[in-house]
C-alpha positions as CSV (number, residue, x, y, z in Angstrom):
1,M,95.0,23.7,31.2
2,S,93.4,21.0,33.4
3,S,93.0,17.8,31.6
4,I,90.9,14.9,32.4
5,P,92.5,12.0,33.8
6,L,91.7,8.4,32.1
7,A,89.6,6.1,34.0
8,P,91.5,3.1,35.2
9,R,90.0,0.7,32.7
10,D,91.0,2.8,29.8
11,V,94.4,3.0,30.9
12,A,94.5,-0.6,30.9
13,R,92.6,-0.8,27.3
14,R,94.9,1.6,25.2
15,P,98.3,-0.2,25.2
16,A,96.8,-3.6,24.4
17,A,94.9,-1.2,21.6
18,I,98.2,-0.2,20.2
19,L,99.6,-3.7,20.8
20,R,96.9,-5.3,18.4
21,E,97.3,-2.4,15.7
22,E,101.2,-3.0,15.9
23,V,100.6,-6.7,15.5
24,E,98.2,-6.1,12.7
25,D,100.6,-3.8,10.7
26,A,103.2,-6.1,11.0
27,T,101.7,-9.3,9.9
28,Q,100.3,-6.9,6.9
29,A,103.4,-6.4,6.3
30,E,104.8,-9.6,5.9
31,R,102.0,-10.8,3.8
32,T,102.6,-7.8,1.5
33,R,106.4,-9.0,1.8
34,A,105.3,-12.7,0.9
35,L,103.1,-11.4,-2.1
36,R,105.9,-9.2,-3.7
37,A,108.0,-12.4,-3.7
38,L,105.8,-14.8,-5.5
39,L,105.0,-11.8,-7.7
40,A,108.7,-11.6,-8.6
41,R,109.3,-15.2,-8.7
42,S,106.5,-18.0,-8.8
43,L,108.3,-20.4,-7.2
44,L,109.9,-20.7,-3.7
45,T,111.9,-23.2,-2.1
46,P,113.5,-23.3,1.5
47,D,116.9,-22.9,0.2
48,G,118.9,-20.5,-1.2
49,A,118.0,-16.8,-2.1
50,S,114.5,-17.7,-1.7
51,K,114.5,-19.1,1.8
52,A,113.2,-15.9,3.7
53,A,110.6,-15.9,1.2
54,F,109.2,-19.1,1.4
55,A,109.1,-19.0,5.2
56,L,107.2,-15.8,5.1
57,A,104.8,-17.5,2.2
58,R,104.5,-20.7,4.2
59,R,103.3,-18.4,7.5
60,H,101.0,-16.7,5.6
61,A,99.6,-19.2,3.4
62,P,95.7,-19.4,3.8
63,Y,95.6,-15.6,3.6
64,L,97.8,-15.7,0.1
65,R,95.8,-18.4,-1.0
66,E,92.6,-17.0,-0.8
67,W,94.1,-13.6,-2.5
68,C,95.6,-14.6,-5.2
69,A,92.4,-16.7,-6.4
70,H,90.1,-13.9,-5.5
71,Y,92.0,-11.2,-7.3
72,A,93.9,-13.1,-9.8
73,G,92.2,-16.5,-10.3
74,W,95.8,-17.8,-9.6
75,T,96.2,-21.4,-7.6
76,L,98.8,-21.5,-4.7
77,I,100.3,-24.9,-3.6
78,V,102.1,-25.2,-0.8
79,T,104.1,-28.0,0.5
80,P,107.3,-28.6,3.0
81,E,109.6,-28.6,0.0
82,V,108.2,-26.2,-2.5
83,I,105.6,-22.8,-3.1
84,R,104.5,-22.6,-6.1
85,L,102.1,-19.8,-7.6
86,R,100.4,-21.4,-10.5
87,K,99.8,-18.1,-12.5
88,I,97.3,-18.0,-15.8
89,P,98.8,-15.1,-17.9
90,S,96.3,-12.9,-19.9
91,A,97.4,-13.9,-22.7
92,T,99.9,-16.3,-24.7
93,T,100.9,-14.2,-27.5
94,D,103.5,-12.5,-25.5
95,A,107.1,-13.4,-26.9
96,T,109.1,-10.5,-25.2
97,R,110.0,-12.1,-21.9
98,P,111.9,-15.5,-22.2
99,A,113.4,-17.6,-19.7
100,R,117.2,-16.4,-19.0
101,D,120.4,-18.2,-18.2
102,P,120.8,-17.2,-14.5
103,V,124.3,-16.3,-14.8
104,S,124.5,-14.5,-17.8
105,G,120.8,-13.0,-18.4
106,N,120.9,-14.1,-21.9
107,P,117.3,-15.1,-22.9
108,L,117.1,-18.9,-24.0
109,D,116.6,-19.7,-27.7
110,R,114.9,-22.1,-29.3
111,R,117.2,-24.8,-29.1
112,C,117.7,-24.2,-25.0
113,Y,113.8,-24.5,-24.8
114,V,114.0,-27.7,-26.8
115,L,117.0,-29.0,-24.2
116,L,115.4,-27.8,-21.0
117,C,112.3,-29.8,-22.0
118,L,114.1,-33.2,-23.0
119,A,116.2,-32.7,-19.6
120,L,112.8,-32.7,-17.4
121,A,111.6,-35.3,-19.3
122,V,114.7,-37.5,-18.4
123,L,114.9,-36.2,-14.6
124,E,111.3,-37.6,-14.4
125,R,112.5,-41.2,-15.2
126,S,116.1,-40.7,-13.4
127,D,117.1,-41.8,-9.9
128,R,117.2,-39.7,-7.0
129,Q,120.7,-38.3,-8.1
130,T,122.5,-38.1,-11.5
131,T,125.3,-36.5,-13.1
132,L,125.7,-34.0,-15.8
133,G,127.5,-36.7,-18.0
134,R,124.6,-39.4,-17.4
135,L,121.9,-36.6,-18.1
136,S,123.5,-35.3,-21.3
137,E,123.9,-38.8,-22.5
138,Q,120.2,-39.7,-21.9
139,V,119.1,-36.0,-23.3
140,I,120.9,-37.3,-26.6
141,A,119.3,-40.3,-26.6
142,A,115.7,-38.7,-26.2
143,A,116.6,-36.2,-29.0
144,T,116.4,-38.6,-31.6
145,D,112.8,-38.5,-31.8
146,P,111.5,-38.0,-35.0
147,A,109.3,-35.2,-33.8
148,I,112.8,-33.5,-32.8
149,S,114.4,-34.3,-36.3
150,A,111.6,-33.4,-38.5
151,A,111.8,-29.9,-36.8
152,G,115.1,-29.7,-38.0
153,L,116.8,-29.8,-34.4
154,R,120.3,-31.8,-34.1
155,F,122.1,-31.7,-31.0
156,G,125.6,-33.0,-29.9
157,F,127.9,-32.3,-27.2
158,D,131.2,-33.1,-28.6
159,T,132.0,-29.6,-28.7
160,Q,132.1,-26.6,-26.2
161,D,129.7,-24.8,-28.1
162,G,127.4,-27.9,-27.7
163,R,128.0,-28.6,-24.0
164,R,127.9,-24.7,-23.3
165,E,124.3,-24.9,-24.9
166,F,123.4,-27.5,-22.9
167,V,124.7,-26.2,-19.7
168,H,122.5,-23.0,-20.4
169,A,119.1,-24.9,-19.6
170,V,121.0,-26.9,-16.7
171,R,121.4,-23.9,-14.8
172,L,117.7,-22.5,-15.1
173,L,117.1,-26.4,-13.5
174,L,119.9,-25.4,-10.8
175,D,117.8,-21.7,-10.8
176,L,114.2,-23.3,-10.5
177,G,115.6,-26.1,-7.5
178,A,114.7,-29.0,-9.7
179,I,118.3,-30.0,-9.3
180,R,120.8,-29.6,-6.7
181,R,124.5,-29.6,-7.1
182,V,126.5,-31.7,-5.1
183,Q,129.8,-31.7,-6.2
184,G,131.6,-30.1,-9.3
185,D,130.7,-27.4,-11.7
186,E,129.5,-26.7,-15.4
187,E,131.8,-24.7,-16.5
188,S,134.8,-27.5,-15.8
189,Y,132.2,-29.7,-17.9
190,V,132.1,-27.0,-20.8
191,R,135.7,-26.9,-20.9
192,E,137.0,-30.5,-19.8
193,R,134.0,-32.5,-19.8
194,S,134.5,-33.3,-16.0
195,D,131.4,-34.4,-14.6
196,V,129.1,-33.0,-11.8
197,L,126.7,-34.5,-9.3
198,Y,123.1,-33.6,-8.6
199,N,120.3,-34.2,-6.6
200,V,117.1,-34.5,-8.2
201,V,114.6,-32.9,-6.2
202,R,111.3,-34.5,-7.3
203,P,108.6,-32.3,-5.3
204,V,109.8,-29.1,-7.3
205,L,109.6,-30.9,-10.4
206,A,106.4,-32.2,-10.1
207,Q,105.2,-28.7,-9.7
208,L,106.9,-26.9,-12.9
209,L,103.9,-27.2,-15.2
210,A,101.8,-24.4,-14.5
211,A,98.7,-25.3,-16.8
212,R,95.2,-25.8,-16.3
213,R,95.2,-29.0,-19.0
214,N,97.5,-31.4,-19.2
215,P,99.5,-30.9,-22.4
216,S,99.4,-34.3,-23.7
217,L,95.2,-34.0,-24.0
218,V,95.4,-30.7,-25.7
219,P,93.8,-31.8,-29.3
220,A,96.0,-31.1,-32.3
221,G,96.2,-27.6,-33.6
222,S,98.4,-24.8,-34.6
223,F,100.9,-24.1,-32.1
224,E,98.8,-20.8,-31.0
225,E,95.8,-22.9,-30.6
226,Q,97.4,-25.5,-28.5
227,L,98.9,-22.8,-26.3
228,A,95.4,-21.4,-25.7
229,A,94.3,-24.5,-24.7
230,L,96.2,-25.1,-21.9
231,I,95.0,-22.1,-19.8
232,S,91.5,-22.2,-21.4
233,E,88.5,-20.9,-18.9
234,P,84.9,-21.8,-19.0
235,R,83.1,-19.3,-21.1
236,P,80.9,-17.5,-18.7
237,E,77.3,-18.2,-19.1
238,T,75.7,-15.2,-16.7
239,A,76.8,-11.3,-16.5
240,D,78.2,-11.4,-12.9
241,A,80.6,-14.5,-14.2
242,R,81.4,-12.2,-17.3
243,N,82.5,-9.2,-14.9
244,R,84.4,-11.7,-12.8
245,Q,86.3,-13.3,-15.6
246,I,86.9,-9.7,-16.8
247,R,88.3,-8.7,-13.8
248,L,90.4,-11.5,-13.4
249,K,92.0,-10.8,-16.3
250,L,92.5,-7.0,-15.9
251,T,94.4,-7.8,-12.9
252,R,96.2,-10.4,-14.2
253,R,97.7,-7.6,-16.9
254,L,98.2,-5.0,-14.0
255,L,100.0,-7.5,-11.6
256,D,101.9,-9.2,-14.5
257,D,102.4,-6.9,-17.3
258,P,104.8,-4.1,-17.0
259,V,102.0,-1.6,-18.5
260,L,98.2,-1.7,-19.1
261,Y,97.6,0.3,-22.5
262,Y,93.7,0.8,-23.2
263,D,94.1,0.4,-26.8
264,E,94.8,-3.3,-26.4
265,L,91.3,-4.1,-24.7
266,D,88.0,-4.3,-26.1
267,A,85.0,-2.0,-25.8
268,E,83.4,-4.3,-22.6
269,E,87.0,-4.7,-20.7
270,R,87.3,-0.7,-21.0
271,A,83.7,0.2,-19.8
272,Y,84.4,-2.6,-16.7
273,F,87.9,-1.1,-16.0
274,D,86.5,2.6,-16.4
275,R,83.5,1.4,-13.6
276,Q,85.9,-0.5,-11.2
277,R,89.0,1.4,-11.5
278,G,88.1,3.4,-8.5
279,H,87.5,0.4,-6.5
280,L,90.4,-2.1,-7.8
281,L,93.3,-0.3,-8.0
282,P,93.3,1.3,-4.3
283,E,92.5,-3.1,-3.1
284,L,95.4,-4.0,-5.4
285,A,98.2,-1.2,-4.4
286,Q,97.3,-1.3,-0.7
287,V,98.6,-5.1,-0.5
288,T,101.0,-5.3,-3.2
289,R,102.6,-2.0,-2.2
290,L,102.4,-1.3,-6.2
291,Q,102.2,2.4,-7.1
292,P,99.2,2.9,-9.8
293,E,100.4,5.5,-12.6
294,L,97.2,6.7,-14.7
295,R,97.9,7.9,-17.9
296,A,95.5,9.0,-21.0
297,E,97.3,6.1,-22.8
298,G,97.1,3.5,-20.2
299,I,98.1,2.4,-16.4
300,A,101.1,0.7,-14.8
301,L,101.1,-0.8,-11.5
302,A,105.1,0.5,-10.8
303,D,107.4,-0.9,-8.4
304,L,109.2,1.5,-6.8
305,D,111.4,-0.6,-4.4
306,G,112.3,-3.1,-7.5
307,D,111.8,-6.3,-5.5
308,A,108.7,-7.6,-6.7
309,T,109.7,-7.4,-10.6
310,D,111.6,-9.9,-12.5
311,L,112.8,-7.7,-15.2
312,G,113.4,-3.7,-14.6
313,L,115.3,-1.0,-16.5
314,P,119.1,-1.2,-15.7
315,E,120.8,1.9,-14.3
316,E,124.6,0.7,-14.1
317,G,127.1,-0.8,-16.4
318,T,127.6,-0.5,-20.3
319,E,124.1,-2.5,-21.0
320,G,122.1,-0.2,-18.7
321,H,124.2,3.1,-19.5
322,L,123.1,2.3,-23.4
323,T,119.7,1.4,-22.7
324,L,119.3,4.8,-20.7
325,L,120.3,6.5,-23.1
326,L,118.4,5.0,-25.8
327,T,115.2,5.5,-23.9
328,T,116.0,9.2,-23.7
329,H,116.4,9.3,-27.2
330,L,113.0,7.8,-28.2
331,A,111.1,9.2,-25.5
332,D,112.4,13.0,-27.1
333,R,111.3,11.4,-30.5
334,L,107.9,10.6,-29.1
335,R,107.2,13.8,-27.7
336,S,108.4,15.5,-30.6
337,N,106.5,13.3,-33.2
338,P,103.5,11.2,-31.6
339,N,103.7,8.8,-34.8
340,A,107.4,8.8,-34.4
341,T,109.0,5.7,-36.1
342,L,113.0,4.5,-36.1
343,S,114.5,1.9,-38.4
344,H,116.8,-0.4,-37.0
345,A,119.8,1.2,-39.2
346,E,119.1,4.3,-37.2
347,I,118.9,2.8,-33.8
348,V,122.5,0.8,-34.7
349,R,123.8,4.5,-35.7
350,F,122.9,5.6,-32.4
351,A,124.2,2.8,-30.5
352,A,127.5,3.2,-32.5
353,M,127.7,7.1,-31.8
354,C,127.0,6.2,-27.9
355,I,130.1,4.1,-27.9
356,T,132.1,6.8,-29.5
357,Q,131.2,8.9,-26.6
358,H,131.6,6.7,-23.8
359,K,133.9,3.7,-24.7
360,H,136.5,4.9,-22.0
361,H,133.8,4.2,-19.5
362,W,132.3,1.2,-20.7
363,R,133.4,-2.4,-21.4
364,K,136.2,-3.0,-24.1
365,D,134.1,-5.4,-25.9
366,V,131.9,-2.2,-26.9
367,T,134.7,-1.6,-29.6
368,L,134.8,-4.9,-31.4
369,P,133.2,-5.0,-34.7
370,S,129.4,-5.2,-35.1
371,A,129.6,-4.3,-30.8
372,E,126.9,-1.6,-31.9
373,R,124.7,-3.7,-33.2
374,R,124.6,-6.4,-30.4
375,Y,124.3,-4.1,-27.9
376,A,121.9,-2.1,-29.4
377,D,119.6,-5.3,-30.2
378,L,119.9,-5.8,-26.3
379,A,118.6,-3.0,-25.6
380,L,115.7,-2.8,-27.6
381,E,114.9,-6.5,-26.4
382,R,114.9,-5.2,-22.9
383,L,112.7,-2.1,-24.0
384,V,110.2,-4.4,-25.8
385,S,109.8,-6.6,-22.5
386,L,109.0,-3.5,-20.3
387,G,106.1,-2.4,-22.9
388,L,108.1,0.6,-23.9
389,I,108.6,-0.1,-27.5
390,A,106.9,-2.0,-30.0
391,R,109.0,-3.6,-33.1
392,G,107.6,-4.1,-36.5
393,S,108.2,-7.0,-38.5
394,D,110.8,-5.2,-40.4
395,G,112.3,-4.5,-37.2
396,A,111.3,-0.6,-37.1
397,V,110.9,0.8,-33.5
398,R,108.1,2.5,-32.5
399,P,108.2,4.3,-28.9
400,L,105.1,3.7,-26.9
401,P,103.7,6.4,-24.5
402,A,105.1,4.9,-21.2
403,I,108.8,5.6,-22.1
404,G,107.6,9.1,-21.4
405,R,108.5,8.7,-17.9
406,F,111.8,7.9,-18.1
407,A,114.5,10.4,-18.2
408,L,118.5,10.2,-17.9
409,G,120.1,11.9,-15.3
410,A,123.7,13.0,-15.2
411,P,125.5,9.9,-13.7
412,A,128.6,9.8,-12.1
413,L,131.7,7.9,-13.7
414,G,131.7,5.5,-11.3
415,E,128.4,4.5,-11.9
416,L,129.4,4.2,-15.7
417,H,132.4,2.2,-15.6
418,D,131.9,-1.5,-16.4
419,G,135.4,-2.7,-16.5
């Protein structure tokens, strides 16, 4: 079988076309990696763990800035010292994903949040360098504000527990890049009051606040009203503007939240989503490499690679194994009864049963008094954050439809052992 030879100019053109296509593919792959890094961590600095992502995001800043503004209405700030994606949440009532201590992974409580805000206020007025001891003294002085006392909050760093509480907030500042450790370590400060020297990174401090309005200009009102005012947007006056507002809200939820349940949308939002789903989801999936999963009750953009998510379902270790066992148990209950609800006591009893069965492969502290309650609460906290369960005011647990996608395989003993 004979073939028709290519003309000389076609031979020259073909390699150029292939090369151009390869360059375009490589460029888009870099843009996708940068965007996924920003979705997982909205503040990047040119050092530490985010160094590579920072370089990619800065290289493709114009594209990323335009994409985030068009699809989610988010602002991307790019400077030589910091890259900040200023997200606007779809709602201010979600309290299921708190800031966490980067070392222990434990969520910050109300007291730690206050210490964090006080430390930020002190750092804003500090010199280029400070020490942990000086920072703690200034925070204690700031905590004498009558408003803080009126809220029933008292702080002291004379004990190890008090100093450790403060260190949780400081570790978050270190993780964010607002301060950089020069000498010393925080654990020595907790145990022996040894000091730690830090550089204060003002460019990062200046970009930490992500709000559409200055908090000092928000009028007095309830806490919920003040939060809503921080991210309030102009009311749309045309049908096109209203549709754009709905699209931005839906995109924010799909990119930020684990699951979007249809019953959480009003009639107008649901109608818009039904009309535009065929266009919106492929566009988001193509660039983010998140996989759409459509079910009768809702939709999720699943992160199959796991690097665009700040919180996932753990699969290893004591907490991970227990969480998967509980997830499977709740999914089975939901399949047998769509209206299934379990009391907190039932969950604790299930955790105790799991501990009895697997304690030889789990951490030794699972046999301590009340360990079953502590581990059960840790698992429930994660499942709420992932949109897999809902908890009532009485602590009762209601499995949500998305929990049905998880199943537990037979793990190897090496995967279960956690010390």
